C-alpha positions in Angstrom: 4.5 -5.6 -23.3 3.2 -6.2 -19.8 3.4 -3.3 -17.6 3.6 -2.5 -13.7 2.6 0.8 -12.6 3.1 1.7 -8.7 1.2 4.5 -7.0 3.2 6.0 -4.2 2.3 8.7 -1.8 2.4 10.3 1.7 -0.5 9.0 4.0 -4.1 10.7 3.3 -2.6 12.1 0.0 -5.1 10.4 -2.1 -3.4 7.4 -3.6 -6.1 5.2 -2.7 -8.4 7.4 -4.6 -6.3 7.7 -7.6 -5.3 4.0 -7.7 -8.8 2.7 -7.2 -10.1 4.7 -10.1 -6.8 3.6 -12.2 -7.9 -0.2 -11.1 -11.2 0.3 -13.1 -9.5 0.1 -16.5 -10.1 -3.0 -18.1 -6.4 -3.9 -18.9 -5.0 -3.5 -15.3 -5.1 -6.6 -12.7 -4.9 -5.2 -8.8 -4.5 -6.7 -5.3 -7.7 -6.9 -3.3 -9.0 -7.2 0.1 -9.4 -10.7 -0.2 -5.6 -11.1 -1.0 -5.3 -9.5 2.4 -7.5 -12.3 4.1 -6.5 -15.2 1.9 -2.7 -14.7 1.0 -2.4 -17.9 -0.6 -5.6 -18.6 -2.2 -5.1 -17.5 -5.7 -7.9 -18.7 -7.4 -9.9 -15.7 -5.4 -8.2 -13.8 -8.4 -11.3 -15.0 -10.5 -13.4 -12.8 -8.0 -12.2 -9.7 -9.9 -13.5 -10.2 -13.5 -16.5 -11.5 -11.9 -17.3 -8.4 -9.9 -15.9 -5.8 -12.3 -16.0 -6.4 -16.2 -17.6 -4.8 -19.1 -21.2 -5.1 -18.1 -21.4 -4.3 -14.5 -19.0 -3.0 -11.8 -19.6 -4.0 -8.4 -17.0 -2.4 -6.3 -16.5 -1.7 -2.4 -16.0 1.6 -0.5 -12.7 1.8 1.6 -13.6 2.3 5.5 -12.0 5.8 6.3 -14.3 8.2 8.6 -17.5 6.2 8.7 -18.6 2.7 9.2 -19.6 0.5 6.1 -22.1 -2.1 5.9 -21.8 -5.7 6.0 -22.4 -6.2 2.2 -19.9 -3.3 1.2 -17.4 -5.4 3.3 -17.6 -8.4 1.5 -17.1 -6.7 -2.0 -14.0 -7.1 -3.8 -12.1 -3.9 -3.8 -8.4 -2.8 -4.1 -6.1 -2.8 -1.2 -2.5 -2.2 -0.1 -2.8 -6.0 1.4 0.4 -5.4 3.6 -0.5 -9.0 4.8 -0.4 -10.5 1.5 2.9 -8.5 0.8 4.6 -9.7 4.0 3.4 -13.3 2.7 5.3 -12.7 -0.4 8.9 -11.0 1.1 9.0 -13.6 4.2 9.4 -13.1 7.7 12.5 -11.4 7.9 10.6 -8.0 6.7 7.8 -6.6 8.5 6.5 -4.5 5.2 3.7 -2.4 7.0 6.3 -1.0 9.5 10.0 -1.3 8.3 10.8 2.1 7.5 14.2 0.6 6.0 13.7 -2.6 4.2 16.4 -5.3 3.8 17.3 -6.7 0.5 15.9 -9.8 -1.2 17.5 -12.5 -3.1 17.4 -13.2 -6.5 15.3 -16.5 -5.6 12.9 -14.4 -3.8 12.5 -12.0 -6.2 11.9 -14.4 -8.8 9.0 -16.1 -6.7 7.2 -12.7 -6.1 7.3 -11.8 -9.9 6.0 -15.3 -10.8 3.1 -14.9 -8.4 2.1 -11.4 -9.3 2.2 -12.4 -13.0 0.1 -15.2 -11.9 -2.5 -12.9 -10.2 -2.6 -10.9 -13.5 -3.0 -13.8 -15.5 -5.9 -15.1 -13.2 -7.6 -11.6 -13.9 -7.5 -11.8 -17.4 -5.7 -8.8 -17.5 -2.7 -7.2 -19.5 -1.0 -5.1 -17.0 -0.7 -4.8 -13.2 -1.1 -1.9 -10.6 -1.2 -1.2 -6.9 -0.3 1.4 -4.7 1.5 2.0 -1.2 1.8 5.1 1.2 5.0 5.9 3.1 7.4 4.4 3.4 7.6 4.4 -0.3 9.9 1.0 -0.3 11.2 2.4 -3.4 14.6 0.8 -3.7 12.8 -2.4 -2.5 10.0 -2.4 -5.3 12.2 -1.5 -8.3 14.6 -4.3 -7.6 11.2 -6.5 -7.7 10.0 -4.4 -10.6 12.9 -2.9 -12.5 10.7 -2.1 -15.4 7.6 -0.6 -13.4 6.6 3.2 -14.1 6.5 4.9 -10.4 3.6 7.5 -9.9 4.3 9.9 -6.9 0.9 11.3 -5.5 1.4 14.6 -3.8 -0.8 16.5 -1.6 -0.3 19.6 1.0 1.5 18.3 3.8 -0.9 20.3 6.0 -4.1 18.7 4.3 -2.6 15.2 4.9 -1.9 15.8 8.6 -5.1 17.3 9.3 -6.8 14.2 7.5 -4.7 11.6 9.3 -5.6 13.0 12.6 -9.6 12.2 11.8 -9.1 8.9 10.9 -10.2 6.4 13.9 -7.3 3.7 13.6 -4.7 7.0 13.9 -6.5 8.9 16.9 -6.4 5.5 18.8 -2.9 4.8 17.9 -0.2 4.5 20.7 2.4 6.7 19.5 5.0 6.3 22.5 7.2 5.1 20.0 7.4 6.1 16.3 5.0 4.3 13.9 7.7 3.2 11.7 10.5 0.6 12.7 13.4 2.8 13.3 16.1 3.6 15.9 16.1 6.7 17.5 19.2 8.1 19.1 18.8 8.4 23.1 18.6 12.3 22.8 16.4 12.1 19.6 14.2 9.5 21.8 13.6 12.0 24.7 12.8 14.6 22.2 10.0 12.4 20.8 9.0 11.6 24.0 8.3 15.1 24.7 5.8 15.8 21.9 2.4 16.2 21.9 0.0 13.8 19.8 0.0 16.2 17.0 3.5 16.7 17.2 4.2 13.0 17.4 1.9 12.8 14.1 4.0 15.1 12.4 7.2 13.7 13.2 5.8 10.1 12.0 4.2 12.0 8.6 7.7 13.3 7.6 9.9 10.5 8.5 10.3 8.6 5.5 13.0 7.8 2.7 13.0 10.3 0.0 11.6 9.2 -3.1 14.1 8.7 -5.9 13.6 9.1 -9.6 9.5 8.9 -9.4 7.6 9.4 -12.3 4.7 12.3 -12.4 
């Protein structure tokens, strides 16, 4: 039986590290940095068995605190591939920023499942694994993959926030409004604008849908 495993966790909680270790398993397909750039070109799945197999492992390093070299940038590596997912779910959902996601109809769900099944087969794998940071999008993901096993990755909140404050993309973020696409009441909006950058970071970190029935 084909399995789908989804790793979920807060930003900087270690989901990338754990899911990348897991993706090295010979039986699991995964979504790559090339899916992010070429969303509809499924022949790129053949890059995975060519890069990682029983004889060699040519995987990339995720850009975090440091810059990475050119050769590292072109290597195949697992990624959340939000552009790929937005391509899958359609224009009505901003998959990377919407904290509350609208439902998909059965036709869309069937198409997404078919595409991910094809991705798995093109990588010559038995199972599929991928990961997301918050918001969990758990209700949407379990609707698409009701059979999926959910693994929730946890790390101390203060460590996560401290790590987030050291990442370039976050230090350069414009937090005039919340990171996620959410609506605030007028009084809440005034309170948010009065926060300093660290307080806004904590607000954005803690504002997320609570996971339901997650595995461990």
